PDB file of N, CA, C and O in Angstrom:
ATOM      1  N   MET A   1       0.912  -1.118  -0.052  1.00  0.00           N
ATOM      2  CA  MET A   1       0.072   0.124   0.144  1.00  0.00           C
ATOM      3  C   MET A   1       0.955   1.426   0.176  1.00  0.00           C
ATOM      4  O   MET A   1       1.630   1.746   1.154  1.00  0.00           O
ATOM      5  N   PRO A   2       0.886   2.102  -0.926  1.00  0.00           N
ATOM      6  CA  PRO A   2       1.700   3.175  -1.245  1.00  0.00           C
ATOM      7  C   PRO A   2       1.322   4.298  -0.047  1.00  0.00           C
ATOM      8  O   PRO A   2       0.153   4.509   0.277  1.00  0.00           O
ATOM      9  N   VAL A   3       2.543   5.036   0.608  1.00  0.00           N
ATOM     10  CA  VAL A   3       1.766   5.850   1.915  1.00  0.00           C
ATOM     11  C   VAL A   3       2.406   7.184   1.691  1.00  0.00           C
ATOM     12  O   VAL A   3       3.623   7.011   1.755  1.00  0.00           O
ATOM     13  N   ALA A   4       2.150   8.311   1.480  1.00  0.00           N
ATOM     14  CA  ALA A   4       2.777   9.672   1.492  1.00  0.00           C
ATOM     15  C   ALA A   4       3.118  10.129   2.894  1.00  0.00           C
ATOM     16  O   ALA A   4       2.236   9.862   3.711  1.00  0.00           O
ATOM     17  N   ILE A   5       4.104  10.705   3.335  1.00  0.00           N
ATOM     18  CA  ILE A   5       4.367  11.303   4.199  1.00  0.00           C
ATOM     19  C   ILE A   5       5.224  12.608   4.004  1.00  0.00           C
ATOM     20  O   ILE A   5       6.307  12.791   3.447  1.00  0.00           O
ATOM     21  N   ASN A   6       4.079  13.715   4.867  1.00  0.00           N
ATOM     22  CA  ASN A   6       3.958  15.021   4.350  1.00  0.00           C
ATOM     23  C   ASN A   6       5.699  15.127   5.108  1.00  0.00           C
ATOM     24  O   ASN A   6       6.357  14.207   5.594  1.00  0.00           O
ATOM     25  N   SER A   7       6.164  16.990   4.926  1.00  0.00           N
ATOM     26  CA  SER A   7       7.411  17.532   5.534  1.00  0.00           C
ATOM     27  C   SER A   7       6.846  17.718   6.866  1.00  0.00           C
ATOM     28  O   SER A   7       7.293  18.750   7.366  1.00  0.00           O
ATOM     29  N   ASP A   8       6.105  17.160   7.552  1.00  0.00           N
ATOM     30  CA  ASP A   8       5.892  17.670   8.775  1.00  0.00           C
ATOM     31  C   ASP A   8       5.974  16.126   9.865  1.00  0.00           C
ATOM     32  O   ASP A   8       5.946  15.968  11.086  1.00  0.00           O
ATOM     33  N   GLY A   9       6.090  15.134   8.622  1.00  0.00           N
ATOM     34  CA  GLY A   9       5.978  13.812   9.361  1.00  0.00           C
ATOM     35  C   GLY A   9       4.732  13.242   9.675  1.00  0.00           C
ATOM     36  O   GLY A   9       4.597  12.332  10.493  1.00  0.00           O
ATOM     37  N   LEU A  10       3.804  13.773   9.028  1.00  0.00           N
ATOM     38  CA  LEU A  10       2.784  13.196   9.195  1.00  0.00           C
ATOM     39  C   LEU A  10       2.109  12.489   7.728  1.00  0.00           C
ATOM     40  O   LEU A  10       2.500  12.841   6.615  1.00  0.00           O
ATOM     41  N   ARG A  11       1.165  11.566   7.915  1.00  0.00           N
ATOM     42  CA  ARG A  11       0.900  10.634   6.932  1.00  0.00           C
ATOM     43  C   ARG A  11      -0.219  11.651   6.426  1.00  0.00           C
ATOM     44  O   ARG A  11      -1.068  12.216   7.116  1.00  0.00           O
ATOM     45  N   GLY A  12      -0.012  11.746   5.038  1.00  0.00           N
ATOM     46  CA  GLY A  12      -1.047  12.965   4.003  1.00  0.00           C
ATOM     47  C   GLY A  12      -0.544  13.642   3.418  1.00  0.00           C
ATOM     48  O   GLY A  12       0.664  13.607   3.184  1.00  0.00           O
ATOM     49  N   ARG A  13      -1.362  14.484   3.002  1.00  0.00           N
ATOM     50  CA  ARG A  13      -0.655  15.785   2.049  1.00  0.00           C
ATOM     51  C   ARG A  13      -0.130  17.027   2.377  1.00  0.00           C
ATOM     52  O   ARG A  13      -1.033  17.519   3.054  1.00  0.00           O
ATOM     53  N   GLU A  14       0.648  17.728   2.326  1.00  0.00           N
ATOM     54  CA  GLU A  14       1.120  18.815   2.991  1.00  0.00           C
ATOM     55  C   GLU A  14       0.058  19.594   3.289  1.00  0.00           C
ATOM     56  O   GLU A  14      -0.954  19.745   2.605  1.00  0.00           O
ATOM     57  N   ILE A  15       0.350  20.138   4.445  1.00  0.00           N
ATOM     58  CA  ILE A  15      -0.539  21.199   5.261  1.00  0.00           C
ATOM     59  C   ILE A  15       0.000  22.388   4.794  1.00  0.00           C
ATOM     60  O   ILE A  15       1.120  22.445   4.285  1.00  0.00           O
ATOM     61  N   ASN A  16      -1.017  23.704   4.995  1.00  0.00           N
ATOM     62  CA  ASN A  16      -1.119  24.642   4.728  1.00  0.00           C
ATOM     63  C   ASN A  16      -0.482  25.386   5.846  1.00  0.00           C
ATOM     64  O   ASN A  16      -0.923  24.914   6.893  1.00  0.00           O
ATOM     65  N   THR A  17       0.265  26.230   6.052  1.00  0.00           N
ATOM     66  CA  THR A  17       0.829  26.695   7.353  1.00  0.00           C
ATOM     67  C   THR A  17       0.903  28.313   7.223  1.00  0.00           C
ATOM     68  O   THR A  17       1.749  28.507   6.349  1.00  0.00           O
ATOM     69  N   PRO A  18       0.451  29.475   7.648  1.00  0.00           N
ATOM     70  CA  PRO A  18      -0.725  28.974   8.654  1.00  0.00           C
ATOM     71  C   PRO A  18      -1.728  28.560   8.108  1.00  0.00           C
ATOM     72  O   PRO A  18      -1.976  28.810   6.929  1.00  0.00           O
ATOM     73  N   LYS A  19      -2.535  27.805   8.919  1.00  0.00           N
ATOM     74  CA  LYS A  19      -3.939  27.420   8.663  1.00  0.00           C
ATOM     75  C   LYS A  19      -5.040  28.372   7.903  1.00  0.00           C
ATOM     76  O   LYS A  19      -5.038  29.561   8.221  1.00  0.00           O
ATOM     77  N   PRO A  20      -5.941  27.939   6.961  1.00  0.00           N
ATOM     78  CA  PRO A  20      -6.807  28.715   6.544  1.00  0.00           C
ATOM     79  C   PRO A  20      -7.839  29.354   7.702  1.00  0.00           C
ATOM     80  O   PRO A  20      -8.205  28.772   8.723  1.00  0.00           O
ATOM     81  N   PRO A  21      -8.158  30.511   7.336  1.00  0.00           N
ATOM     82  CA  PRO A  21      -9.362  31.081   8.456  1.00  0.00           C
ATOM     83  C   PRO A  21     -10.562  30.178   8.479  1.00  0.00           C
ATOM     84  O   PRO A  21     -11.041  29.724   7.440  1.00  0.00           O
ATOM     85  N   HIS A  22     -11.008  29.942   9.586  1.00  0.00           N
ATOM     86  CA  HIS A  22     -12.091  29.207   9.924  1.00  0.00           C
ATOM     87  C   HIS A  22     -12.360  28.012  10.123  1.00  0.00           C
ATOM     88  O   HIS A  22     -13.420  27.420  10.328  1.00  0.00           O
ATOM     89  N   THR A  23     -10.440  27.434   9.983  1.00  0.00           N
ATOM     90  CA  THR A  23     -10.090  26.017  10.115  1.00  0.00           C
ATOM     91  C   THR A  23     -10.195  25.470  11.259  1.00  0.00           C
ATOM     92  O   THR A  23     -10.197  26.277  12.189  1.00  0.00           O
ATOM     93  N   PHE A  24     -10.295  24.254  11.570  1.00  0.00           N
ATOM     94  CA  PHE A  24     -10.437  23.900  13.008  1.00  0.00           C
ATOM     95  C   PHE A  24      -9.327  22.278  12.761  1.00  0.00           C
ATOM     96  O   PHE A  24      -9.567  21.286  12.072  1.00  0.00           O
ATOM     97  N   ARG A  25      -8.463  22.504  13.391  1.00  0.00           N
ATOM     98  CA  ARG A  25      -7.321  21.337  13.264  1.00  0.00           C
ATOM     99  C   ARG A  25      -7.447  20.615  14.473  1.00  0.00           C
ATOM    100  O   ARG A  25      -7.557  21.214  15.543  1.00  0.00           O
ATOM    101  N   ILE A  26      -7.439  19.179  14.386  1.00  0.00           N
ATOM    102  CA  ILE A  26      -7.533  17.939  15.217  1.00  0.00           C
ATOM    103  C   ILE A  26      -6.291  17.098  15.019  1.00  0.00           C
ATOM    104  O   ILE A  26      -6.125  16.755  13.848  1.00  0.00           O
ATOM    105  N   LEU A  27      -5.286  16.642  15.973  1.00  0.00           N
ATOM    106  CA  LEU A  27      -4.233  16.008  15.722  1.00  0.00           C
ATOM    107  C   LEU A  27      -4.805  14.730  16.212  1.00  0.00           C
ATOM    108  O   LEU A  27      -5.350  14.586  17.306  1.00  0.00           O
ATOM    109  N   ALA A  28      -4.620  13.727  15.228  1.00  0.00           N
ATOM    110  CA  ALA A  28      -4.846  12.321  16.041  1.00  0.00           C
ATOM    111  C   ALA A  28      -3.650  11.634  15.988  1.00  0.00           C
ATOM    112  O   ALA A  28      -3.069  11.458  14.917  1.00  0.00           O
ATOM    113  N   VAL A  29      -3.132  11.140  17.283  1.00  0.00           N
ATOM    114  CA  VAL A  29      -1.745  10.556  17.490  1.00  0.00           C
ATOM    115  C   VAL A  29      -1.911   9.431  17.940  1.00  0.00           C
ATOM    116  O   VAL A  29      -3.020   9.219  18.432  1.00  0.00           O
ATOM    117  N   GLY A  30      -1.163   8.598  17.943  1.00  0.00           N
ATOM    118  CA  GLY A  30      -1.413   6.863  18.201  1.00  0.00           C
ATOM    119  C   GLY A  30      -0.481   5.974  17.483  1.00  0.00           C
ATOM    120  O   GLY A  30       0.538   6.538  17.085  1.00  0.00           O
ATOM    121  N   ASP A  31      -0.575   4.897  17.262  1.00  0.00           N
ATOM    122  CA  ASP A  31       0.172   3.794  16.879  1.00  0.00           C
ATOM    123  C   ASP A  31      -0.015   3.419  15.456  1.00  0.00           C
ATOM    124  O   ASP A  31      -0.270   4.333  14.673  1.00  0.00           O
ATOM    125  N   SER A  32       0.090   2.021  14.941  1.00  0.00           N
ATOM    126  CA  SER A  32      -0.415   1.838  13.679  1.00  0.00           C
ATOM    127  C   SER A  32      -1.795   1.574  13.096  1.00  0.00           C
ATOM    128  O   SER A  32      -2.095   1.211  11.959  1.00  0.00           O
ATOM    129  N   VAL A  33      -2.629   1.866  14.240  1.00  0.00           N
ATOM    130  CA  VAL A  33      -4.141   1.513  14.036  1.00  0.00           C
ATOM    131  C   VAL A  33      -4.442   2.913  13.514  1.00  0.00           C
ATOM    132  O   VAL A  33      -5.192   2.896  12.538  1.00  0.00           O
ATOM    133  N   THR A  34      -4.019   4.214  13.946  1.00  0.00           N
ATOM    134  CA  THR A  34      -4.367   5.695  13.868  1.00  0.00           C
ATOM    135  C   THR A  34      -3.463   5.714  12.356  1.00  0.00           C
ATOM    136  O   THR A  34      -3.929   6.335  11.401  1.00  0.00           O
ATOM    137  N   PHE A  35      -2.316   5.077  12.258  1.00  0.00           N
ATOM    138  CA  PHE A  35      -1.618   5.682  11.241  1.00  0.00           C
ATOM    139  C   PHE A  35      -2.252   5.013   9.655  1.00  0.00           C
ATOM    140  O   PHE A  35      -2.078   5.472   8.526  1.00  0.00           O
ATOM    141  N   GLY A  36      -3.043   3.754  10.091  1.00  0.00           N
ATOM    142  CA  GLY A  36      -3.494   2.982   9.128  1.00  0.00           C
ATOM    143  C   GLY A  36      -2.742   1.800   8.245  1.00  0.00           C
ATOM    144  O   GLY A  36      -2.952   1.543   7.060  1.00  0.00           O
ATOM    145  N   TYR A  37      -2.188   1.413   8.778  1.00  0.00           N
ATOM    146  CA  TYR A  37      -1.129   0.516   8.687  1.00  0.00           C
ATOM    147  C   TYR A  37      -1.880  -0.306   7.541  1.00  0.00           C
ATOM    148  O   TYR A  37      -3.078  -0.446   7.790  1.00  0.00           O
ATOM    149  N   GLY A  38      -1.423  -0.924   6.253  1.00  0.00           N
ATOM    150  CA  GLY A  38      -1.959  -1.693   5.332  1.00  0.00           C
ATOM    151  C   GLY A  38      -3.544  -1.297   4.646  1.00  0.00           C
ATOM    152  O   GLY A  38      -4.280  -2.104   4.077  1.00  0.00           O
ATOM    153  N   VAL A  39      -3.804   0.060   4.862  1.00  0.00           N
ATOM    154  CA  VAL A  39      -5.019   0.607   4.327  1.00  0.00           C
ATOM    155  C   VAL A  39      -5.168   1.930   3.434  1.00  0.00           C
ATOM    156  O   VAL A  39      -4.395   2.847   3.712  1.00  0.00           O
ATOM    157  N   ARG A  40      -5.817   2.068   2.693  1.00  0.00           N
ATOM    158  CA  ARG A  40      -5.662   3.455   1.980  1.00  0.00           C
ATOM    159  C   ARG A  40      -5.660   4.408   2.960  1.00  0.00           C
ATOM    160  O   ARG A  40      -6.124   4.072   4.050  1.00  0.00           O
ATOM    161  N   GLU A  41      -5.176   5.707   2.800  1.00  0.00           N
ATOM    162  CA  GLU A  41      -5.454   6.962   3.620  1.00  0.00           C
ATOM    163  C   GLU A  41      -6.809   7.004   3.874  1.00  0.00           C
ATOM    164  O   GLU A  41      -7.246   6.711   4.987  1.00  0.00           O
ATOM    165  N   GLU A  42      -7.717   7.431   2.707  1.00  0.00           N
ATOM    166  CA  GLU A  42      -8.950   7.752   2.736  1.00  0.00           C
ATOM    167  C   GLU A  42     -10.169   6.673   3.684  1.00  0.00           C
ATOM    168  O   GLU A  42     -11.352   6.843   3.977  1.00  0.00           O
ATOM    169  N   ASP A  43      -9.116   5.468   3.969  1.00  0.00           N
ATOM    170  CA  ASP A  43      -9.818   4.320   4.652  1.00  0.00           C
ATOM    171  C   ASP A  43      -9.646   4.446   6.413  1.00  0.00           C
ATOM    172  O   ASP A  43     -10.371   3.895   7.242  1.00  0.00           O
ATOM    173  N   THR A  44      -8.486   5.324   6.677  1.00  0.00           N
ATOM    174  CA  THR A  44      -8.232   5.233   7.880  1.00  0.00           C
ATOM    175  C   THR A  44      -9.463   6.249   8.948  1.00  0.00           C
ATOM    176  O   THR A  44     -10.198   7.212   8.729  1.00  0.00           O
ATOM    177  N   TYR A  45      -9.209   5.547   9.914  1.00  0.00           N
ATOM    178  CA  TYR A  45     -10.359   6.444  10.862  1.00  0.00           C
ATOM    179  C   TYR A  45      -9.975   8.028  11.055  1.00  0.00           C
ATOM    180  O   TYR A  45     -10.709   8.837  11.621  1.00  0.00           O
ATOM    181  N   VAL A  46      -9.111   8.230  10.669  1.00  0.00           N
ATOM    182  CA  VAL A  46      -8.891   9.832  10.913  1.00  0.00           C
ATOM    183  C   VAL A  46      -9.054  10.636   9.540  1.00  0.00           C
ATOM    184  O   VAL A  46      -8.947  11.863   9.519  1.00  0.00           O
ATOM    185  N   LYS A  47      -9.325   9.858   8.364  1.00  0.00           N
ATOM    186  CA  LYS A  47      -9.938  10.476   7.249  1.00  0.00           C
ATOM    187  C   LYS A  47     -11.637  10.099   7.526  1.00  0.00           C
ATOM    188  O   LYS A  47     -12.381  10.992   7.120  1.00  0.00           O
ATOM    189  N   VAL A  48     -12.171   9.186   8.007  1.00  0.00           N
ATOM    190  CA  VAL A  48     -13.246   8.898   8.110  1.00  0.00           C
ATOM    191  C   VAL A  48     -13.786  10.081   9.226  1.00  0.00           C
ATOM    192  O   VAL A  48     -14.754  10.766   8.895  1.00  0.00           O
ATOM    193  N   LEU A  49     -13.240  10.267  10.346  1.00  0.00           N
ATOM    194  CA  LEU A  49     -13.798  11.543  11.333  1.00  0.00           C
ATOM    195  C   LEU A  49     -13.517  12.652  10.439  1.00  0.00           C
ATOM    196  O   LEU A  49     -14.344  13.543  10.632  1.00  0.00           O
ATOM    197  N   GLU A  50     -12.820  12.897   9.691  1.00  0.00           N
ATOM    198  CA  GLU A  50     -12.675  14.369   9.028  1.00  0.00           C
ATOM    199  C   GLU A  50     -14.113  14.666   8.112  1.00  0.00           C
ATOM    200  O   GLU A  50     -14.807  15.679   8.020  1.00  0.00           O
ATOM    201  N   ARG A  51     -14.212  13.492   7.569  1.00  0.00           N
ATOM    202  CA  ARG A  51     -15.367  13.529   6.374  1.00  0.00           C
ATOM    203  C   ARG A  51     -16.533  13.782   7.225  1.00  0.00           C
ATOM    204  O   ARG A  51     -17.238  14.772   7.028  1.00  0.00           O
ATOM    205  N   ARG A  52     -16.776  12.936   8.165  1.00  0.00           N
ATOM    206  CA  ARG A  52     -17.929  12.994   9.355  1.00  0.00           C
ATOM    207  C   ARG A  52     -18.247  14.577   9.964  1.00  0.00           C
ATOM    208  O   ARG A  52     -19.385  15.035  10.063  1.00  0.00           O
ATOM    209  N   LEU A  53     -17.488  15.019  10.197  1.00  0.00           N
ATOM    210  CA  LEU A  53     -16.761  16.276  10.873  1.00  0.00           C
ATOM    211  C   LEU A  53     -17.485  17.212   9.997  1.00  0.00           C
ATOM    212  O   LEU A  53     -18.312  18.014  10.429  1.00  0.00           O
ATOM    213  N   ASN A  54     -17.083  17.068   8.471  1.00  0.00           N
ATOM    214  CA  ASN A  54     -17.160  18.097   7.748  1.00  0.00           C
ATOM    215  C   ASN A  54     -18.709  17.981   6.973  1.00  0.00           C
ATOM    216  O   ASN A  54     -19.118  18.801   6.151  1.00  0.00           O
ATOM    217  N   GLU A  55     -19.368  16.910   7.383  1.00  0.00           N
ATOM    218  CA  GLU A  55     -20.638  16.543   6.516  1.00  0.00           C
ATOM    219  C   GLU A  55     -21.845  16.857   7.561  1.00  0.00           C
ATOM    220  O   GLU A  55     -23.035  16.680   7.300  1.00  0.00           O
ATOM    221  N   GLY A  56     -21.254  17.428   8.972  1.00  0.00           N
ATOM    222  CA  GLY A  56     -22.418  17.812   9.763  1.00  0.00           C
ATOM    223  C   GLY A  56     -22.326  19.404   9.545  1.00  0.00           C
ATOM    224  O   GLY A  56     -21.591  19.989   8.750  1.00  0.00           O
ATOM    225  N   GLU A  57     -23.261  19.966  10.456  1.00  0.00           N
ATOM    226  CA  GLU A  57     -23.395  21.475  10.581  1.00  0.00           C
ATOM    227  C   GLU A  57     -22.408  22.125  11.536  1.00  0.00           C
ATOM    228  O   GLU A  57     -22.615  22.259  12.742  1.00  0.00           O
ATOM    229  N   SER A  58     -21.321  22.516  10.892  1.00  0.00           N
ATOM    230  CA  SER A  58     -20.095  22.959  11.461  1.00  0.00           C
ATOM    231  C   SER A  58     -20.046  24.670  11.497  1.00  0.00           C
ATOM    232  O   SER A  58     -18.966  25.229  11.690  1.00  0.00           O
ATOM    233  N   GLY A  59     -21.110  25.336  11.327  1.00  0.00           N
ATOM    234  CA  GLY A  59     -21.003  27.017  11.888  1.00  0.00           C
ATOM    235  C   GLY A  59     -20.174  27.655  11.063  1.00  0.00           C
ATOM    236  O   GLY A  59     -19.489  28.629  11.375  1.00  0.00           O
ATOM    237  N   GLY A  60     -20.228  26.944   9.633  1.00  0.00           N
ATOM    238  CA  GLY A  60     -18.945  27.999   8.590  1.00  0.00           C
ATOM    239  C   GLY A  60     -17.542  27.328   8.972  1.00  0.00           C
ATOM    240  O   GLY A  60     -16.599  27.779   8.323  1.00  0.00           O
ATOM    241  N   ARG A  61     -17.253  26.399   9.847  1.00  0.00           N
ATOM    242  CA  ARG A  61     -15.984  25.967   9.821  1.00  0.00           C
ATOM    243  C   ARG A  61     -15.689  24.394   9.209  1.00  0.00           C
ATOM    244  O   ARG A  61     -16.386  23.386   9.093  1.00  0.00           O
ATOM    245  N   GLU A  62     -14.251  24.748   8.879  1.00  0.00           N
ATOM    246  CA  GLU A  62     -14.140  23.494   8.056  1.00  0.00           C
ATOM    247  C   GLU A  62     -12.989  22.751   9.205  1.00  0.00           C
ATOM    248  O   GLU A  62     -12.127  23.308   9.884  1.00  0.00           O
ATOM    249  N   PHE A  63     -13.310  21.468   9.126  1.00  0.00           N
ATOM    250  CA  PHE A  63     -12.367  20.391  10.039  1.00  0.00           C
ATOM    251  C   PHE A  63     -11.175  19.849   9.393  1.00  0.00           C
ATOM    252  O   PHE A  63     -11.555  19.348   8.335  1.00  0.00           O
ATOM    253  N   GLU A  64      -9.984  19.720   9.520  1.00  0.00           N
ATOM    254  CA  GLU A  64      -8.796  19.003   9.330  1.00  0.00           C
ATOM    255  C   GLU A  64      -8.300  18.245  10.435  1.00  0.00           C
ATOM    256  O   GLU A  64      -7.845  18.731  11.471  1.00  0.00           O
ATOM    257  N   VAL A  65      -8.412  17.012  10.161  1.00  0.00           N
ATOM    258  CA  VAL A  65      -8.062  16.101  10.927  1.00  0.00           C
ATOM    259  C   VAL A  65      -6.445  15.356  10.311  1.00  0.00           C
ATOM    260  O   VAL A  65      -6.206  14.796   9.241  1.00  0.00           O
ATOM    261  N   LEU A  66      -5.611  15.627  11.417  1.00  0.00           N
ATOM    262  CA  LEU A  66      -4.325  15.394  10.888  1.00  0.00           C
ATOM    263  C   LEU A  66      -3.667  14.107  11.398  1.00  0.00           C
ATOM    264  O   LEU A  66      -3.858  13.889  12.595  1.00  0.00           O
ATOM    265  N   ASN A  67      -2.760  13.002  10.571  1.00  0.00           N
ATOM    266  CA  ASN A  67      -2.633  11.621  10.963  1.00  0.00           C
ATOM    267  C   ASN A  67      -1.259  11.777  11.577  1.00  0.00           C
ATOM    268  O   ASN A  67      -0.274  11.910  10.850  1.00  0.00           O
ATOM    269  N   GLY A  68      -1.151  11.762  13.116  1.00  0.00           N
ATOM    270  CA  GLY A  68      -0.122  11.509  13.365  1.00  0.00           C
ATOM    271  C   GLY A  68       0.746  10.222  14.149  1.00  0.00           C
ATOM    272  O   GLY A  68       1.669  10.017  14.937  1.00  0.00           O
ATOM    273  N   GLY A  69      -0.193   9.593  13.378  1.00  0.00           N
ATOM    274  CA  GLY A  69       0.097   8.086  13.808  1.00  0.00           C
ATOM    275  C   GLY A  69       1.432   7.400  13.529  1.00  0.00           C
ATOM    276  O   GLY A  69       1.880   7.496  12.386  1.00  0.00           O
ATOM    277  N   THR A  70       2.110   6.724  14.443  1.00  0.00           N
ATOM    278  CA  THR A  70       3.288   6.294  13.825  1.00  0.00           C
ATOM    279  C   THR A  70       3.435   4.676  14.057  1.00  0.00           C
ATOM    280  O   THR A  70       2.795   4.104  14.939  1.00  0.00           O
ATOM    281  N   LEU A  71       4.285   4.038  13.234  1.00  0.00           N
ATOM    282  CA  LEU A  71       4.176   2.660  13.167  1.00  0.00           C
ATOM    283  C   LEU A  71       5.512   2.349  14.396  1.00  0.00           C
ATOM    284  O   LEU A  71       6.400   3.087  14.822  1.00  0.00           O
ATOM    285  N   GLY A  72       5.221   1.194  14.634  1.00  0.00           N
ATOM    286  CA  GLY A  72       6.467   0.284  15.811  1.00  0.00           C
ATOM    287  C   GLY A  72       7.104   0.063  15.532  1.00  0.00           C
ATOM    288  O   GLY A  72       7.035  -0.428  14.405  1.00  0.00           O
ATOM    289  N   VAL A  73       8.419   0.143  16.164  1.00  0.00           N
ATOM    290  CA  VAL A  73       9.727  -0.234  15.516  1.00  0.00           C
ATOM    291  C   VAL A  73      10.023  -1.424  16.317  1.00  0.00           C
ATOM    292  O   VAL A  73      10.042  -1.491  17.546  1.00  0.00           O
ATOM    293  N   PRO A  74      10.349  -2.747  15.111  1.00  0.00           N
ATOM    294  CA  PRO A  74      10.236  -3.922  15.646  1.00  0.00           C
ATOM    295  C   PRO A  74      11.777  -4.166  16.765  1.00  0.00           C
ATOM    296  O   PRO A  74      11.921  -5.212  17.399  1.00  0.00           O
TER     297      PRO A  74
END
């Protein structure tokens, strides 16, 4: 499964810094489950959470959930 790691060391695309106005960011931290080992990025719980937050009534805010999961070292 191809995996993209951005310049901040997080799984996923590059992040705009500073964040866009009206954007609320959440950082998910954890292990290989958070990282989404073996699954496509869009199927990780991090991206599912982001989609669900943005589907609901957000009062004009957009949510970005960043994937700070890491793989264990043997």
